[in-house]
N, C-alpha and C positions, 0 to 999 in steps of 0.2 A: 766204552764200546759204542759202536754205531748201531742204531736201531734199524734193523732190516727184517725182512721176512713177513710172516703172517702172525698177527696179534689179534686175539678175539676178546671183545668186551662181553663178558658173560652176562646172561640174564640173571636176575635174582628170583629163583623159584619160590612160590608160596604154597604152604600146606593148606589142607581143607579148612583149618581153623583160622587161616589168615596169617599165621606166623611164617617167618623165613624158614624154608625147607632146606636146611644145611645138608641133609643126606643126598637129596637130588643135586644140589649144587656141587658137592664133592664129586659125585659120579660124573657129572657133566664136565667138570674141570679135568679130571683124569682122561676121559674119553676124547676131549678136544685136543689135548696134547698128544695122546696116542695116535690120533688121526693126522698129525703132522703140523700142528700149530707150533710156532717158535716161542710164543709167549701168551700170557693172559693179562687182561685188563680188569681190575676190580673197580666198581663204581663208575663205569662209563655211563652215558645217558641210557644205554640199553639195560643197565642194571637198576634203573629207577631209584637212584640214590636220594633224590629229594623227598621221597616218600618213606625212607627208612629212618628209624630212630638212631641216635648216636651209638647205642649198644648194638643194634643190628648192623650198622656200617662196620663197626669194629669186628664183629663176628665174621662178616663176609670177607673183609680184608685179611684177617688171620687165616681163614680157611684157604682162600685162593693163594695167598703167599706161601702157605705150607705145601700145597700141591706143586706150585712152581719150584720150590726148593727141592722137593722129592724128585722132580723130573729134570732138574738143572735147566729150567726154562726161564725166560725173561719175565719179570713181574713189574707191571706198571699199575699205578694207582691214579684214578681220576680225582682231581682236586680243583679248587678254584671257585671263586665267586666274583661278583662285580665290586668287591671291596678289596683293595690292595693289601691292607694290613691284615685283614682276616685271612686272605689267601696265604700270605707269608707265614702267619701264625700256624695255620694248618700244616704247611709244608715243613715247618721246623719240627713238628711232631709226627712226621710221616712214618709209616711202618718201617722198621729197620731192615726188612728184607727187600724193600722196594728198590728197583733198578732205575726207574724213570717215574716222573709225574706228568700226567696229561692235564694241562691247565688251559681252560677255556678262555678265549678272549672275553673281557668284561662285557656283560650283557645288560640290556635294558637301559642303563644310564647313557649308553652310546657316547663314550668319551671320544675326544679327538684322536687321530692316529698318533700324534705325538704323545698323548696320554697313555695310549696302549703300549707304546714302546717303553715309557717310563714305568708303567705297571710291571712289565716283564723284567725290566732291569732290577727293580727293587725285589721282586719275588725271587728271581734267580739268585740274587745275593744272599737271600735267607735260606734257600733250599739246599739240603745236603745231597740231593740227587739231581741229575740233569732234567730239564724241562722239555716237554713236547708241546708246542703251541697248538691248541685246538682251534683252527680257523673255520668257523661254521656260521657265515653271515646270515643265513636264513633263520637261525635260532638267536643270534646275538644282536642283530640289527646293525652291525658294524662291518662294512666291507673294508678290506685292507688293500692298499695299493702295492704294486711290486716293490717300490722303494721302501715302504714300511716293512714288508716281509723280509727284505734283505737287511734292513736295520735290525730286525729281530734276530735274524740268523747270525749277526755279528756279535750278539750279546754273549759274554762268557757265561756258560751255564745253560744256554739254549741249544739243545741237540737236534731238534727237528720240528716237523710240522705234521699234524694230521690235517690234510688238505681236503676240506669238505665244502667247496665253494659252489656246489650245485651243478657242476659240469666241468668240462675241460675248456678253460677260457684262455685268452691271450696271456693273462697273468700266469696261469698254470704253466704254459709252454715256456715263457721267459724265466719264470722262477726256477724250473728244473734245469734249463740251460745254464743259468747263472750259477746255481749250486754245484752242478756237476762239472763246471769249467773252473770256477774260482776256488771252491773248497771241497774237492772230491774226497769222500770218506769222512768228512768232518760233521756235516749236517745232513739229516735225512728228510725226505719228503715222502710221506706215506699216504696212500689213497684212503680217504675217509668217507667217500660216497660209493657205496657198493656197486651200483650200475656202471661206474666209470673206472673200476679197479683195473681192468685190462688196459684201458686207454692210458691211464697214468703210468702203469708199468712199461708200456711200449715207449713212452716218452722219456724213460729213464728214472721213474720212481723207484724207491728203495724197498717198498713193501706195502702192506695193506693192514689197516685196522678195520676189520669187517664184522658188523653185527650179524650179517647173514651166515657167517661161518659158524654160528651156534648150531646150525642144522646141516652144514656142508663144509666142515673144516678140511676134510681131505681134498675136496675139489678146489677150494681156494688155495690150499698149499700147492696143489698141482699147477695152478695158474701161475703162482709166483715162481715155481721151479722152471716152468716152461719158458717164461720170459728170461729168467736168469741164465738159462742154458741155451738161449737163442733158438729154441724150437718154435719158430714163429708161427707156422701154420697151425700147429697143435694149440699154441697159446691163443690164437684168434678164435678157434672153435670153442675152447673152454671158456674164454672170456665172454663170448656171445651167449652161451648157455647160462652162465652165472649172472649176466646182466638181466636176462629174462626172469630168473629166479628171484633176484633182488627186487625187481619191480613188483613181483607178486607178494614178497614178504613185507614190502613197505606200502602195500595198497591201502592199509589202514595204519593208524599211528603206531610207531615202533615203541615197545617190542611186542605188541599184542598178537600179531600174526605169527611171529617167531615162537612165542610161548604156546600158541594154539597148536602149531605143528609139533613142537617138542612133546607136548602132552599127548597128542594123538599117536605119537611114536612110542609112548610109554617111557620117555627119557626124563620127564619131570612129572610130579604127581598131579598137578592141576595147571590149567592155563591162566590162573588168576593173575590179575594186575591190581594195582591200587589206584583209587581215584586221584586225579581227575580222568585217568584212563578207564576205558571200559573194555571188556574182552572182545576179541575179534569176532566178526560174524562167521557163521558156519561156512558160508560160501567162500569167503576169503581163505579160511584155513584149508578147505577141501581143495581149492585151486592151487594153493601154494604146496600142499602136501603132494599133489600129483606131480608138480614140477620137481620137487625134491627127489621123488622116486625116479623120474626120468633122467635127471642130471647125475644122480649117484649110480644108476644102472649103466649110463654111458661111460 
């Protein structure tokens, strides 16, 4: 199947004693799907996977996978490191309910673009599920050219991209034109930078992977639906409001503000994050909470 629609990388709530709060996570997962999300993502960056133990990661994946199965929703698992064999090994053991794996471009080591292509070729060959390439150069240190992105799209087992290039660039425009012309329905490009979700959908993007949708899933689902149904003026209004909300939610390191808002709403027990993150400031949470109320009310 093609990956389309709204997919939400859930936060990992923590209880007052610092443990993973599976009760809040389960409630958040059900609520997010009920509000219109097409799928959930376990262990995305927003879920702070680097700070979780192996047992905690397993518990989070099991829980979110079970909720997705109950709702007949798409289940994606975040995976991947800057080691090719380690990534392949993790994918060989991916959760049996997983529909897709979100695999980040190798970070820190900054391989050549040819090395990135070979990384995905080998990982895709090992994976029992299709891959979504997570292209996020501000985190990985590796910018990919249009030619490399198209080489990746041609790999058997690569089903799409989470495009988080930090804006709508010439590469964004040309990638969407090429994908939608040459391989319509085969490979997806999903917005991965929340402020630019509306712009990417307007250019022919196939959906959104949105951290901000942890607090506004219904509104992001409405944005996707408006563009899909060619309700252009409505889509522009929703997109503008959500861009402002996303800016507020990302005013401090993700997911600190999102967790602060969710805790203020009583949707998770605490706003706690794990080091090296620190909780969001009261001012950031207050400002973002006000925007959430105005966007949801609209």
